[in-house]
N, C-alpha and C positions, 0 to 999 in steps of 0.2 A: 628312253631312259626313265628309270624310276627313282624317285627320291625316297630315302629311308624315312621312317616315322620320326627318328631322332632329329633329322634335319628339318622336317616339316614343323615339329614342335619348337625347334630352335628359332625359326623365323617368326612364328607366332609370339614367342617369348620376347624376342627383340622388338617386334612391333608393339607389344604391350608396354614394354619399358619406354619406347619412344613416345607412345601416346600419353605416358605419365612421366614425362621427363622432368617435371618440377619436384619430384620426390622419389624416395626409395620405395620400392614395391616389394611386397612379401611373396614368398613362395606359394602360400595359400591363395592369395589373390590371383596370381598367375594361373595356378592349377584350375581354379574355378572358371576364370574367363577364357582360358585356352583349352579347356576340356581335356585335361591330362592328370595323371596322378602326381602327387608331390614327390614320391620316391623316384619316379622316372625323371621328373623335372630337376631334382637335385643333381643328378648325373650330368644333365645337359647344362645346367647353370655352372657347375664346376668346370666343364670343358670350355664353355664360352668365356669364362673368367680366365682360364689358363691362356686362351688365345687373345685376350685383351679386348674382347667385344663387350664384356660386362665388368662392372666394379661391384664387389660384394662387401658387405659390412656385417659382421657377426654381432650377436647379442640381442638383447630384448628390443632395442630400437633399430635393429639391423634390417637389411633387405638388399635389393639389387637395383642397379641402374645401369644405363649404358656406360661403357668404358671409354667411349670416344664419341664425337658428334655424329648424329645420324647421317649427315652428308658424307661422312668418311667411312661408312659401312656399306659395302656393296653385297648384294645377294650372291653374286659370283664368288666373292671371297669367302663368305660364310659356307656356301655349298662346297667349295673346293676344299676348305679346311676340314669340314666334317665328313665329307664323302671320299676323302683321299685313299682310304683303305678298303673301299667297297668296289669290287671289280664290276665293270659294266657288262661283262660277259665272262663265261667260264674260262676262256683262254687268257684272261687277264689275271686270274688268280694264281698266287704263288703255290698254293696247295690245292688239292682237289681238282686239278685240271686234268680231265680225262680225254679231252678232245684230240683225236689223232691228226687233225689238220693244222695244228698250231704253227708248225714251221713252214707251211705252204699257203696258209690262208691270207688272202688279200682283203677279206672283210675286216680283219683286225686293224689294218691301216686306215680303212674308211671309218671305222668306229672311233679310233683315236682322233681323227680329224673332226668327226661329228661332236664328240665330247668337248673338244677344245672350242668349237664354234658355240656350243651350248653355254659353256662358262664365259666365253667372251661376250656373248649377248647379255648374260646376267651381270657381268662386270659393269654394265652401263646402268643398272638398276640400283639406286641407292635406297637406303632405309627411309629417308625422308620422302622420297617419291612414292613409297608405299603408304606412308602414314599421313603426311600433311595434306590438308584439304580433303580428307577422306571422312566426311561426316558419318557415313554408315559405320565405319570402323570405330569412331569415337562413341557412337551410340552403343555398339556391342560392348566396348570396353568401359563404358560409362566414364569417360575422361573429358577433360577440357581440351579443345583443339589447340594444336601447337602452331607456332609461327615458323615459317621456313627459315633455316639457317643459311647464312651466306658462306 
């Protein structure tokens, strides 16, 4: 399975916000530390905000922060929400499916099971597990270490 660039950046963005949970962070800060463009980041911030993963505040003193506690954000949920319209194989696509085996292929069933197992495993990984006690990450993000939330 391959993760889209959008989802990869979304996880980096959430990790940055978690590592800086004491304040609003700006799009420019995130873009610099997460190695992405501000325009691409704006689209991802908008989507994560719509899904409730982020809180956004407009204006001169605005920025973003997590929309819920890190312990309540799982990687599986983020991936599932952002990748839901990305087919794992051609036969899963609503359009552009030219595979002649679609109605007889048993691989499709195996792939559905594999994708669900993938998400189920990532449902066990919370954002705080990725961020807290990760000194190397705090060095990269130049942030103050967080305390694990109960």
